[in-house]
KEPAVEX-306885 format. One line per field, with one value per residue (C-alpha): residue number from 1; x, y, z. Coordinates in Angstrom, 3 decimals. Layout:
# residues N
pos <- NUM, ...
c1 <- X, ...
c2 <- Y, ...
c3 <- Z, ...
This chain:
# residues 276
pos <- 1, 2, 3, 4, 5, 6, 7, 8, 9, 10, 11, 12, 13, 14, 15, 16, 17, 18, 19, 20, 21, 22, 23, 24, 25, 26, 27, 28, 29, 30, 31, 32, 33, 34, 35, 36, 37, 38, 39, 40, 41, 42, 43, 44, 45, 46, 47, 48, 49, 50, 51, 52, 53, 54, 55, 56, 57, 58, 59, 60, 61, 62, 63, 64, 65, 66, 67, 68, 69, 70, 71, 72, 73, 74, 75, 76, 77, 78, 79, 80, 81, 82, 83, 84, 85, 86, 87, 88, 89, 90, 91, 92, 93, 94, 95, 96, 97, 98, 99, 100, 101, 102, 103, 104, 105, 106, 107, 108, 109, 110, 111, 112, 113, 114, 115, 116, 117, 118, 119, 120, 121, 122, 123, 124, 125, 126, 127, 128, 129, 130, 131, 132, 133, 134, 135, 136, 137, 138, 139, 140, 141, 142, 143, 144, 145, 146, 147, 148, 149, 150, 151, 152, 153, 154, 155, 156, 157, 158, 159, 160, 161, 162, 163, 164, 165, 166, 167, 168, 169, 170, 171, 172, 173, 174, 175, 176, 177, 178, 179, 180, 181, 182, 183, 184, 185, 186, 187, 188, 189, 190, 191, 192, 193, 194, 195, 196, 197, 198, 199, 200, 201, 202, 203, 204, 205, 206, 207, 208, 209, 210, 211, 212, 213, 214, 215, 216, 217, 218, 219, 220, 221, 222, 223, 224, 225, 226, 227, 228, 229, 230, 231, 232, 233, 234, 235, 236, 237, 238, 239, 240, 241, 242, 243, 244, 245, 246, 247, 248, 249, 250, 251, 252, 253, 254, 255, 256, 257, 258, 259, 260, 261, 262, 263, 264, 265, 266, 267, 268, 269, 270, 271, 272, 273, 274, 275, 276
c1 <- 81.674, 85.141, 87.988, 91.007, 93.346, 91.090, 91.360, 95.177, 95.259, 93.054, 95.631, 98.498, 97.005, 96.148, 98.901, 98.416, 100.004, 97.205, 94.534, 96.495, 96.780, 93.149, 91.885, 94.251, 93.083, 89.425, 90.094, 91.980, 89.003, 86.626, 88.839, 89.033, 85.388, 84.578, 87.061, 85.632, 82.070, 83.333, 82.696, 86.097, 86.125, 87.426, 91.093, 90.485, 92.941, 94.039, 96.790, 98.931, 100.960, 104.644, 105.139, 102.646, 101.135, 103.107, 102.401, 104.126, 106.296, 108.712, 111.181, 112.817, 116.511, 119.159, 120.323, 123.794, 122.087, 119.753, 121.292, 122.950, 121.045, 122.665, 120.545, 122.223, 120.215, 116.389, 116.484, 118.449, 115.940, 113.083, 114.945, 115.307, 111.525, 110.821, 113.093, 111.372, 107.875, 108.980, 110.003, 106.692, 104.732, 106.744, 106.138, 102.340, 102.634, 105.108, 102.704, 99.679, 101.725, 102.416, 98.746, 97.923, 100.975, 101.449, 98.663, 99.395, 96.858, 98.205, 96.514, 94.209, 96.633, 99.039, 96.601, 95.739, 99.409, 100.153, 96.824, 97.734, 101.277, 100.069, 97.571, 100.310, 102.613, 99.685, 99.307, 103.165, 103.045, 100.392, 101.882, 105.135, 103.190, 101.564, 105.047, 106.412, 103.398, 103.652, 107.348, 106.320, 107.108, 105.168, 105.816, 106.979, 108.960, 112.333, 113.747, 113.613, 115.251, 114.187, 115.461, 112.873, 110.878, 113.830, 113.481, 109.822, 110.702, 113.561, 111.362, 108.097, 107.908, 109.486, 107.457, 110.148, 112.775, 110.376, 110.041, 113.746, 114.652, 111.883, 110.924, 113.914, 116.603, 115.114, 112.634, 115.049, 117.537, 114.950, 115.177, 118.903, 118.839, 115.654, 117.183, 119.683, 116.998, 114.837, 117.813, 118.355, 114.803, 114.748, 117.998, 116.472, 113.312, 111.194, 108.294, 105.950, 108.644, 109.865, 106.342, 105.954, 109.285, 108.511, 105.258, 107.002, 109.788, 107.473, 105.292, 107.940, 109.153, 105.853, 106.372, 109.768, 108.327, 105.565, 108.294, 110.271, 107.136, 106.001, 109.439, 109.904, 106.484, 107.266, 110.634, 109.061, 106.401, 109.001, 111.505, 114.195, 116.620, 115.466, 118.989, 120.539, 117.445, 117.860, 121.523, 120.948, 118.006, 119.589, 122.792, 120.646, 118.347, 119.849, 122.274, 124.598, 125.842, 124.498, 126.431, 126.631, 125.715, 122.713, 119.911, 120.363, 117.732, 114.886, 115.969, 115.719, 112.303, 111.247, 112.491, 115.762, 118.714, 122.284, 123.486, 121.016, 122.637, 126.157, 127.402, 126.320, 128.464, 131.417, 129.663, 130.698, 128.578, 126.954, 124.951, 121.331, 118.649, 116.531, 112.743, 110.969
c2 <- 112.774, 114.105, 111.818, 110.955, 112.855, 116.019, 115.717, 115.492, 118.700, 120.527, 119.664, 120.717, 124.139, 124.994, 127.267, 127.537, 124.598, 124.004, 124.382, 122.067, 119.289, 119.673, 119.300, 116.350, 114.627, 115.088, 113.724, 110.780, 109.968, 110.201, 107.855, 105.244, 105.398, 104.658, 101.776, 100.333, 100.531, 98.620, 101.617, 103.127, 106.604, 106.818, 107.692, 110.025, 112.338, 115.842, 118.328, 118.976, 122.207, 122.231, 123.357, 123.125, 126.219, 127.547, 130.052, 133.445, 132.346, 130.699, 132.361, 129.788, 129.922, 128.024, 125.257, 126.867, 130.128, 128.434, 129.370, 126.472, 124.872, 124.539, 121.828, 122.196, 125.328, 125.741, 128.137, 125.566, 122.888, 125.072, 125.674, 121.871, 121.288, 124.100, 122.344, 118.997, 120.590, 122.026, 118.523, 117.165, 119.707, 118.979, 115.317, 115.949, 117.346, 114.812, 111.995, 113.640, 114.413, 110.697, 110.179, 113.070, 113.107, 109.646, 108.574, 104.865, 102.845, 101.255, 98.786, 100.292, 99.330, 101.860, 104.682, 103.333, 103.470, 106.929, 108.437, 106.851, 108.237, 111.725, 111.488, 110.507, 113.364, 115.865, 114.460, 114.919, 118.508, 119.389, 117.694, 119.716, 123.002, 122.317, 121.855, 124.926, 126.975, 125.574, 126.787, 130.312, 129.950, 128.773, 127.412, 130.208, 131.927, 131.228, 130.528, 127.048, 124.967, 125.765, 122.630, 120.126, 120.042, 119.496, 115.765, 115.931, 118.296, 116.061, 112.980, 114.572, 112.120, 109.071, 107.132, 104.640, 107.482, 109.293, 106.182, 105.617, 109.189, 110.303, 107.454, 105.243, 107.844, 111.013, 109.396, 106.592, 109.165, 110.284, 106.769, 107.242, 110.582, 110.236, 108.213, 110.935, 113.650, 111.634, 111.261, 114.975, 115.824, 113.164, 114.535, 118.022, 116.734, 118.250, 115.807, 117.203, 117.245, 113.865, 112.431, 113.921, 112.609, 109.083, 109.031, 110.276, 107.748, 104.836, 105.721, 106.700, 103.085, 102.327, 105.145, 103.950, 100.482, 101.724, 103.185, 99.923, 97.776, 99.728, 100.221, 96.403, 95.919, 98.134, 96.565, 93.120, 94.289, 95.591, 92.818, 94.998, 94.009, 96.281, 96.834, 97.773, 100.018, 101.753, 102.413, 103.815, 106.081, 107.408, 108.320, 109.878, 111.978, 112.393, 115.281, 114.151, 111.071, 108.662, 109.051, 106.620, 105.977, 104.104, 102.725, 99.191, 97.583, 100.048, 100.165, 96.354, 96.472, 98.837, 96.412, 98.100, 95.790, 97.071, 96.257, 98.859, 101.705, 100.888, 100.878, 104.464, 105.710, 106.247, 108.753, 112.205, 115.086, 116.405, 114.207, 113.884, 116.141, 113.955, 113.659, 112.507
c3 <- 78.878, 79.748, 78.829, 80.821, 78.428, 78.767, 82.550, 82.241, 80.058, 82.636, 85.384, 83.115, 82.302, 85.978, 87.356, 91.116, 92.955, 95.367, 92.685, 90.346, 92.862, 94.111, 90.510, 89.975, 93.045, 92.001, 88.623, 90.050, 92.298, 89.251, 87.330, 90.030, 90.841, 87.257, 87.200, 90.352, 88.794, 85.732, 83.441, 82.761, 81.363, 77.738, 77.424, 74.476, 72.875, 73.881, 73.188, 76.187, 76.459, 75.644, 79.295, 82.126, 83.675, 86.650, 89.382, 89.255, 92.158, 92.796, 90.472, 88.230, 87.865, 86.038, 88.352, 88.928, 90.035, 92.737, 96.165, 97.928, 100.744, 104.202, 105.781, 109.236, 109.922, 110.231, 107.203, 105.247, 106.068, 104.977, 101.722, 101.262, 101.854, 99.375, 96.790, 97.371, 97.109, 93.710, 92.580, 93.715, 91.728, 88.645, 89.229, 89.224, 85.716, 84.463, 85.356, 83.920, 80.722, 80.524, 80.099, 77.818, 75.471, 74.138, 71.692, 71.142, 73.131, 76.302, 78.637, 81.257, 84.010, 82.460, 83.133, 86.546, 87.525, 86.320, 87.706, 91.046, 90.844, 89.991, 92.820, 95.214, 94.053, 94.558, 98.112, 98.669, 97.429, 99.824, 102.735, 102.035, 101.728, 104.959, 106.632, 105.040, 106.229, 109.684, 109.642, 108.562, 104.903, 101.746, 98.356, 96.137, 98.879, 97.325, 93.959, 92.365, 89.741, 86.131, 84.554, 85.929, 82.633, 80.352, 80.455, 79.384, 76.451, 75.333, 75.362, 74.031, 71.171, 72.781, 75.425, 76.015, 76.538, 78.918, 81.077, 81.138, 82.173, 84.446, 86.736, 86.162, 86.480, 88.216, 90.523, 91.373, 92.404, 94.959, 96.468, 96.795, 98.676, 100.738, 103.651, 104.404, 104.337, 106.653, 109.026, 108.884, 109.951, 112.535, 114.096, 114.052, 115.746, 113.121, 113.394, 110.763, 108.119, 109.099, 108.828, 105.426, 104.101, 105.466, 103.528, 100.353, 100.604, 101.207, 98.171, 95.632, 95.216, 93.493, 91.087, 90.051, 89.770, 87.386, 85.168, 85.173, 84.587, 81.500, 80.162, 80.244, 78.775, 75.877, 75.214, 75.197, 72.693, 70.381, 71.010, 72.506, 75.211, 78.213, 79.637, 76.256, 75.452, 78.880, 78.392, 74.958, 75.920, 79.129, 77.121, 74.491, 76.648, 80.143, 80.405, 83.003, 84.706, 87.322, 90.537, 93.499, 96.277, 95.053, 97.148, 95.657, 97.872, 96.888, 93.312, 93.176, 94.828, 92.107, 89.473, 88.433, 88.847, 89.328, 85.828, 84.486, 86.251, 87.281, 83.737, 83.335, 86.253, 84.068, 81.891, 82.391, 83.755, 86.913, 89.248, 88.376, 89.878, 92.124, 91.957, 94.910
């Protein structure tokens, strides 16, 4: 019988974006069907790759070398959608990596949450690919950010650090920037893009909440103060600073109170790269 960890590695080692997400969605359905039947699959152990397999395109560039997007034009909006699709594909791998990489046993609810998050991200990637193709483009048509996996590499041996940086910083940043992007597509009357972005925004709150929930659970288990641990880990692993404006309402809904992130605003560095 295949284990959940082996499923995760299969996704991580599949290069093509559409194939990766199709496989991930198939494995998620298998996991949840077994859970519903009361016969959960074994978690198992596997060896995830240091970096996930990636398609030949898009070309991955240093963040400073990625062409600036001008969202006021149709071409600029296509570039924005391409960038968000790239973030979503990275999120698929980041969530499956959370399942495969960390060997200490966690409650089954932890695996439920991250399989669900990975499944959502796969859906989001495909929605965005559909929009790009309807606009005469496709994922891989333009360069993309090469630094998305750095947070995973930096926290490869630290689950608490991974939860702090990926869902609670990078994905939370997606909550901050999504309303403005939704307004942009609404003003441009781009209905398919608008519908995709509204789905993504509605579902991303849960992903940030999963990070907050399990971060607090691990802190409680090790008798650490969650706020102090968050500050320490973000300063250790996140290469930048948190920059307002913040979506305080959605962050609170996801279980991240203001005293977690506002004290980090004074740190020096560029604004974080958002993850949707």
